[in-house]
KETI-20976 format. One record per residue (C-alpha): residue number from 0; x, y, z. Coordinates in nm, 4 decimals, always signed. Layout:
N
<NUM <X Y Z>>,
...
! end
This chain:
129
<0 <+0.0044 +0.0105 -0.0221>>,
<1 <+0.1033 +0.3469 -0.0657>>,
<2 <+0.0371 +0.6764 +0.0577>>,
<3 <+0.0675 +1.0293 -0.1372>>,
<4 <+0.1235 +1.3522 +0.0620>>,
<5 <-0.0545 +1.6549 -0.0107>>,
<6 <+0.0159 +2.0322 -0.0326>>,
<7 <-0.2206 +2.2810 +0.1487>>,
<8 <-0.0156 +2.5392 +0.0885>>,
<9 <-0.2654 +2.8486 +0.0366>>,
<10 <-0.0261 +3.0518 -0.2010>>,
<11 <+0.1254 +2.7371 -0.4027>>,
<12 <-0.0472 +2.7116 -0.7626>>,
<13 <+0.0283 +2.3908 -0.9531>>,
<14 <+0.2713 +2.4447 -1.2744>>,
<15 <+0.1081 +2.1273 -1.4175>>,
<16 <-0.0906 +1.8632 -1.2961>>,
<17 <-0.1714 +1.4631 -1.2963>>,
<18 <-0.4982 +1.3495 -1.2079>>,
<19 <-0.5615 +0.9526 -1.1540>>,
<20 <-0.8989 +0.8030 -1.1667>>,
<21 <-1.0954 +0.5029 -1.1520>>,
<22 <-1.4298 +0.6425 -1.3280>>,
<23 <-1.7154 +0.4267 -1.1609>>,
<24 <-1.4563 +0.1099 -1.0546>>,
<25 <-1.3386 +0.1121 -1.4346>>,
<26 <-0.9497 +0.0518 -1.5558>>,
<27 <-0.7051 +0.3368 -1.4356>>,
<28 <-0.7467 +0.6508 -1.6411>>,
<29 <-0.4817 +0.9446 -1.6443>>,
<30 <-0.5071 +1.2731 -1.7323>>,
<31 <-0.2244 +1.5677 -1.7607>>,
<32 <-0.2185 +1.9572 -1.7965>>,
<33 <+0.0909 +2.1193 -1.8902>>,
<34 <-0.1004 +2.4316 -1.9348>>,
<35 <-0.1022 +2.7003 -1.6878>>,
<36 <-0.3517 +2.6269 -1.3682>>,
<37 <-0.5644 +2.9111 -1.2263>>,
<38 <-0.7529 +2.9781 -0.9244>>,
<39 <-1.1400 +3.0080 -1.0613>>,
<40 <-1.2697 +3.3452 -0.9577>>,
<41 <-1.6081 +3.2943 -1.0256>>,
<42 <-1.8999 +3.0825 -0.8344>>,
<43 <-2.0159 +2.7638 -1.0039>>,
<44 <-2.3450 +2.6133 -1.0202>>,
<45 <-2.3313 +2.2621 -1.0135>>,
<46 <-2.5816 +2.0065 -1.1768>>,
<47 <-2.7266 +1.9328 -0.8550>>,
<48 <-2.7811 +2.3027 -0.7927>>,
<49 <-2.5225 +2.3360 -0.5107>>,
<50 <-2.3295 +2.6654 -0.5607>>,
<51 <-1.9873 +2.6747 -0.4252>>,
<52 <-1.8430 +3.0144 -0.3712>>,
<53 <-1.5705 +3.2074 -0.5990>>,
<54 <-1.2048 +3.0909 -0.5983>>,
<55 <-1.2612 +2.7539 -0.4164>>,
<56 <-1.1546 +2.5809 -0.7268>>,
<57 <-0.8595 +2.5287 -0.9909>>,
<58 <-0.9522 +2.5501 -1.3418>>,
<59 <-0.7495 +2.2948 -1.5144>>,
<60 <-0.7532 +2.2600 -1.9297>>,
<61 <-0.6655 +1.9242 -1.9700>>,
<62 <-0.3815 +1.8571 -2.2211>>,
<63 <-0.4069 +1.4637 -2.2730>>,
<64 <-0.6852 +1.2303 -2.1274>>,
<65 <-1.0282 +1.3281 -2.0151>>,
<66 <-1.2660 +1.2735 -1.6999>>,
<67 <-1.5564 +1.0776 -1.6937>>,
<68 <-1.8603 +1.0391 -1.4985>>,
<69 <-1.7918 +0.8805 -1.1354>>,
<70 <-1.4247 +1.0282 -1.1481>>,
<71 <-1.5257 +1.2828 -0.8675>>,
<72 <-1.3015 +1.3272 -0.5837>>,
<73 <-1.0024 +1.1885 -0.7568>>,
<74 <-0.6965 +1.3746 -0.7083>>,
<75 <-0.4741 +1.6630 -0.8834>>,
<76 <-0.1271 +1.5548 -0.8637>>,
<77 <+0.1018 +1.8559 -0.8700>>,
<78 <+0.4370 +1.9035 -0.9985>>,
<79 <+0.5924 +1.7546 -0.7016>>,
<80 <+0.3494 +1.4510 -0.6640>>,
<81 <+0.1676 +1.5595 -0.4191>>,
<82 <-0.2247 +1.6023 -0.4188>>,
<83 <-0.3429 +1.9752 -0.4457>>,
<84 <-0.6925 +1.9362 -0.5174>>,
<85 <-0.9729 +1.6862 -0.5853>>,
<86 <-1.1846 +1.6619 -0.9146>>,
<87 <-1.5427 +1.8055 -0.8983>>,
<88 <-1.5986 +1.8211 -1.2126>>,
<89 <-1.5975 +2.0319 -1.5512>>,
<90 <-1.7067 +1.9563 -1.9193>>,
<91 <-1.3971 +1.7553 -2.0372>>,
<92 <-1.4673 +1.4810 -2.2574>>,
<93 <-1.4036 +1.3006 -2.5735>>,
<94 <-1.6404 +1.5060 -2.7848>>,
<95 <-1.6898 +1.8249 -2.5509>>,
<96 <-1.3763 +1.9816 -2.4612>>,
<97 <-1.1088 +1.9835 -2.1734>>,
<98 <-1.2361 +2.2035 -1.9315>>,
<99 <-1.2033 +2.0514 -1.5347>>,
<100 <-1.2466 +2.2038 -1.1952>>,
<101 <-1.0780 +2.0608 -0.8894>>,
<102 <-1.1438 +2.1915 -0.5430>>,
<103 <-0.8525 +2.3359 -0.3915>>,
<104 <-0.7088 +2.1299 -0.1107>>,
<105 <-0.6245 +2.4177 +0.0522>>,
<106 <-0.9576 +2.5262 +0.0908>>,
<107 <-1.1065 +2.2211 +0.1506>>,
<108 <-0.8792 +2.1712 +0.4644>>,
<109 <-1.0540 +2.3690 +0.7179>>,
<110 <-1.3005 +2.6051 +0.5203>>,
<111 <-1.5805 +2.3557 +0.6123>>,
<112 <-1.8030 +2.4145 +0.9090>>,
<113 <-1.8247 +2.0597 +1.0262>>,
<114 <-1.6202 +1.7402 +1.0499>>,
<115 <-1.8113 +1.5858 +0.7700>>,
<116 <-1.7417 +1.9368 +0.5377>>,
<117 <-1.3849 +1.9654 +0.5947>>,
<118 <-1.0513 +1.7262 +0.5640>>,
<119 <-0.8424 +1.8483 +0.8590>>,
<120 <-1.0483 +1.6605 +1.1387>>,
<121 <-0.9656 +1.3272 +0.9056>>,
<122 <-0.6184 +1.3967 +0.7963>>,
<123 <-0.4722 +1.5719 +1.0879>>,
<124 <-0.7139 +1.4958 +1.3770>>,
<125 <-0.4802 +1.5546 +1.6557>>,
<126 <-0.4036 +1.9065 +1.4914>>,
<127 <-0.0144 +1.8040 +1.4679>>,
<128 <+0.0275 +1.9886 +1.1200>>,
! end
């Protein structure tokens, strides 16, 4: 078994990314981007009518590969192999484009109001840093 580290540095924006996912339990898929990754400064209204505030997501234009239904939550690995985000969605598909949105790990770390909505309670329950 292997565990990946993460980067929750608020100021670090990945220079490139690799995404690894198993959509709906399918065989492993890999996506990459060598294009600039930006913090998306608009709200996003998702198909389930949930709205996330501005600056909560990275906007990633995929260079290779795509995402599929059932890939949500899969990690965005930065140029150092550390998890910097988690897939939330986008319009990337073989026929539809290449834009994806990854939740920013630094925001997900402590922005929730309950243990069920923030990562810090699960990944550092003793607050050791």
